[in-house]
Every structure is written in C-alpha cells, then in structure tokens.
N, C-alpha and C positions, 0 to 999 in steps of 0.2 A: 394478060395479067401476070404480074410477078408477086410471089409471096415469099417474104423473108421471115424465116422461122428462127426465133431466138432460143438459145439453150445454154446451160452451163457446159464447161469443157469436159467434164468427166465422161468416161466411156458409157456409163449407164445413162447419164443425161442425154447424150447424143443418141443412143439407141431409142430412148423414149421419144425424142423429137422425130426420129426417123419413123417411128410407128405412126405418128400423125401424118408425116409427109407421104408415107406409102399409101395411107388411106385416101388422102387428097389426090395423089397421082392416079390411083386406080379409078376414081370417080370423075376427075376433071383433068384429063391428060393435057389439055391446052394451057393449064396453069404452070408457069415456070416457077421453080422453087430454089431458094438459096438458104443454106444453113449458116447461121451466124452464132458463133460460140464466144463465151466470155467467162472469165473467172469472177466469182462473187465474193463478197466479204466472208461468207461462211467457209469458202474454199481456202481463203488465205490465212485465217486464224485457226491454227490446228493445235496450239499448245494449251488451250483452255476448253473446259466443257461449255456447251452451248448456253446453259443457264447463267454462266459467268460473264458472257459477252453480249447479252441482250438477244436471246434466241429469236425473237420475232423479226422475220424479214431478212435474216442473214443470208439466205440463199436466193433472194429475189431482187434485192435493191438495184443492182446494176441492170438487170433485165427489165425491171419496171421502168427505169429511166430511159432505156433504149426504146421501149415501147411508146412511152409518152412523147419522146422527141422524134419519133418516126424512123429510127434506124432499123427497127424490125416491125413486122405486122402482126405477129402472133408469137407468144412464148409458151413453152411446154414445161410443166413442173410435175414432180411427185406431189400429189394433193396434200400429203401429210406434212410437207415442208413449208406450206404456205401460211402466212399470217391469217388469223381467223377473221379479221376485219377486212372487207373488200374495199378497194379504192374505186369510187364510182367512175373515175376517168378510165380505168382499165379493169373492168369487171371480169370475173370468171365466166367464160362464155360457152364452155363445153367440158363435159366430164366423160372419160373413156369407160368402156366396160371394165369391171373390176377384175384384176388378176388376183391370184391367191392372196388373201389378206393376212395369213398367219405369220407369226415369227418362227424362226427355225434355229436349231443348234448346228454349228459348223465346227468340226474338229480339225486339228492340224492334219496335213496330208500324211496318210499312212497310219494315223491313230485310229484305234477302234473303241477307246473308252476315255472318259474324262480323267485328266491328271489333276486330282483335287489339291495338289500343292501349289497350283498356279491359279490366278484369278480368271473368272469369266469376263470376257470383254464385251461391253455394249456401249452404245452412244446416247442413251436416253434415260432420264430419271423414271419414266414410265416403265421401261423394261427392268431397270434396277430394282424398283419397288416390288415388282412381281417376282423377279428372280430370287429375291431374298426369302420369299415364302416357299419357293420350289426347291431352292438349294441353300438351306439355312447354315450349312456347314462350310460354304464356300465364299471366298471374297469376290466381290463384283467390282471391276475397275473400268474406268472410262477409256474408250479407244476412239480416236478421231480420224478423219480422212475418208476418202471415197471407199467403195466396197473393195476394190482391188488393193488399195493401200492397206486396209485393215486385214485382208487375207494374207498379205505379205508379212505383217506384224505377227499374225497368228502362226504362220509357218516358220518364223524365225525363233519361236519358242517363248514369246512374251506372255502368252495366254494359254489356258487349258482348252478354251473354245471361244467362239464368238456367237452372239445372238444377233441375227440379222433378219431382214424382211424377206420372206420367200419370193415375193414379186420381183425384187431387184435381182436376186440370184437367177431366177428363171429367165428374166429378160437378157441377162448377160450370158446365158447358156451354161450356167454353173450349177444347175440343179443337182448334178452328181455329187456336189460337195455337201449336200444336206444330210446330216446324220440323224436328225430327229425333227419332226414337226410338232410344235406346241399347239394344242387345240386353243380355240378362242376362249375357252373356260379356264385354261391354265395361264395364258398370257393374253389379256384383252388388247386388241390392236390399237394403234394410234388412229385418231380421226383421219379418214381419207386414205388409209393405208391400202395400197394395191391399185388405187385409182390415179389416172393422169388427168391433170386439169390444164385446159388451154385458156390463155388470157389474151384479150384483145382490147383495142380502144373502143370506147362506148359508142362512137359515131360511125363505126365501120360495119359493113355488111359481112356477116360470117356464114354465108350460105355454104361455103366449102367445108364447114365442120359438121354438116348434117349427118353424115355417115359415121363420123368419129364419135359423136355424142351418144350417150346411153342414158335413157330416162331413169332407169332403176338405180344406176350408179349415182346419178345426180341427186336423187331423193335421199339416198343413204348419206352422201357427202354433206348435203344441206343439213340433215338432222344431226350428224356427228359434229359438224363445225358449229352449229348453233349451240349445242351443249357446251362445248369448250368455251365459246364466246360468252355464254351466260355466266360461267365461272370466272370470267375475266382472265383466262389462262391463254397460253400460246402453244405453238408447236413444240416447244422445248420443255413444257411443264409436265409434271407427273400425273397426267390425266389420260384416260383412254375412252374411246367411244366406238362402238361397232353396231351398225344397223343392217338389217336384212329385210327385203321385201318379200312378203308372204301373201300372194294373191293381191288383194287391194289394201292390205294392211302393211304397215311398217313397224318392225320390232326393233327397239333400241336398247342396248345394254351399255352401261357406262361406269367409269370409276372416277371418283373425284381425287383431289390432291391429298386426302387423308387415307386413301386406299379403300374407301367405302364404295360399294356397288349399288346400282339402282337400275331399274328397267321400266320401260313404258311402251305401250302400243297405241297405234292410232292410224287414221287413214293416210295413205301415201301422199295425197295432195297436201297434207298438213305437215310434211316432213320437218320443215324448219321450226314450226311451232312445237312439235313433239320434243325436239332437242332442247329448245329454250325452256319448255315447261319442266322437263326432267332436271335440267340444271338448276332451275329455281327451287324445285322440291328438295333436291339434295343439299342445296345451300341452307335450306330451313331445317334439314334433318328429317324430312317427311318420308324419305324412301330408304329402306334398309338394303 
C-alpha cells in the first residue's frame, strides 16, 4: 500500500504532515508513504488580511481538490485553519492529541521588553480584539505569511512583538523564542488551536489513522467548531472557542463576534451539541 500525504509547502505544514507520517510508519512499516506539497490560495495572497479575501477555505482549496481527484490520499491541516462546514466527500477523519493551545508573545531577537512605539503584530481578528483589551495603549497591526516569514518581519524592526500560537512554535523547535504565554483567560484560543486534523475521502478505509487519532481532542474540536458554525462564522472571524474534557464532562468557553463570553458544560459524547447550543444561546443573548 502507498499513502500519499498532502500538505501546504510551509515548513510548519510539512512538520505537521510528518507527525502523521511518523505515527503511521511506526505502526504500519509496510505502508509506503510520499509527501505531496502545494501552495494554497492563502499562501499566495499576502497583501491583505484574511477577512478581506474570504477567509473560509483559503488554506485548503487546492489540497481539497487534490484529495477529491485522487492525487493524494490524506491531507493534514492545522484544525484552526479549516472551514467550519465539512465537505461530506472529504470528511475530517482523525484529530491529533492537542499540543499547547495557548497564544504567546514573541519579541525581536535580543529584546527583553516591548517597544511600545511599534505595533503588536498578529494575523487574526480574534487576537486583535483580545489584545486591545490587554494592551489598550498599543497599536495592533496585521502581519501575514507563514511563521518564519513573520519572525523575519519582526526581527527586521517592523513590530514590537508578534502574537502567535504556541503549538506552531513548539513544532518548529522555536519554543525558545516565546517571551510570554497568555493564559486561555487572557486570550481565548481559536477553535481547534493546537490540534491537527486529517482529511480523507469518504469511501476510503482509514485504519492507518487509529494511532494518530485522539478521542478527547476530537470531542473538543467538534464542540469548538460547532459553536463557530452556529454563529455562521469562519476561521478568520473574531470568535474564539476552547473546550476541555474533565472526566466524562466537556467544558466549553467561547467568545462571539461582539467580544462577549459564554460557557457551557455537558457530557463528552454530546460535544457537537454543546457547541451548537452555546452558540445559539449567545446569539439570543442568553449567556453572559
């Protein structure tokens, strides 16, 4: 059997694909694997913020097409970059164990404190909304490109600091660049942040993903994504959702597009319903 694994071209995306490939190789050494990389629309459009260019699906369109027409057998994504609506032809078939879900502050190389005369750089409206509460005296500016490109912009003096996902920096071996971790109470993460999602064709046997898949992470991802979907928002919208499994219960805390927070608990097996219900209650203003 040969398994063709599709990924974006960025170094982080390749590392994420290699995480899946290493797991499969360790469990099924007879499976031959090939990494197939490609540049997506989101990688090509770097002069505008994601919300200005139709954020939904920007980082997956080309990979989705390759999956549908049989050029690849499985694709690997950062769960937070995925559209909230699943395509029944190519469903999400496995979610990895969650890496650190927090956002972090990264200073220029050699810096020990924020230069408040320069803007904070971040790539999402979700972060921007919450950073303006934490740093009301500072400008927040958009920065596009992959993690390494953003770090180069930071080190060139364009920003006082960047706000990035801890998970990506850790996977890149750049944990030493983290100057501060924001708690999930300070900056609520994006839906799916820290989780990798594998996508396959609906009619394919995905036995090889059994070891990669994590039931707890899937429950959290399903709850978080259902919340965002209920608000009819996407991965580039200023919404946040973060769930944790506590025994047999799932606890979900979320932020809507107006910056209002809500929370809900329920049984793990009802993860999707919990997210959908919390979204509905917040739309009606029933949760503070």
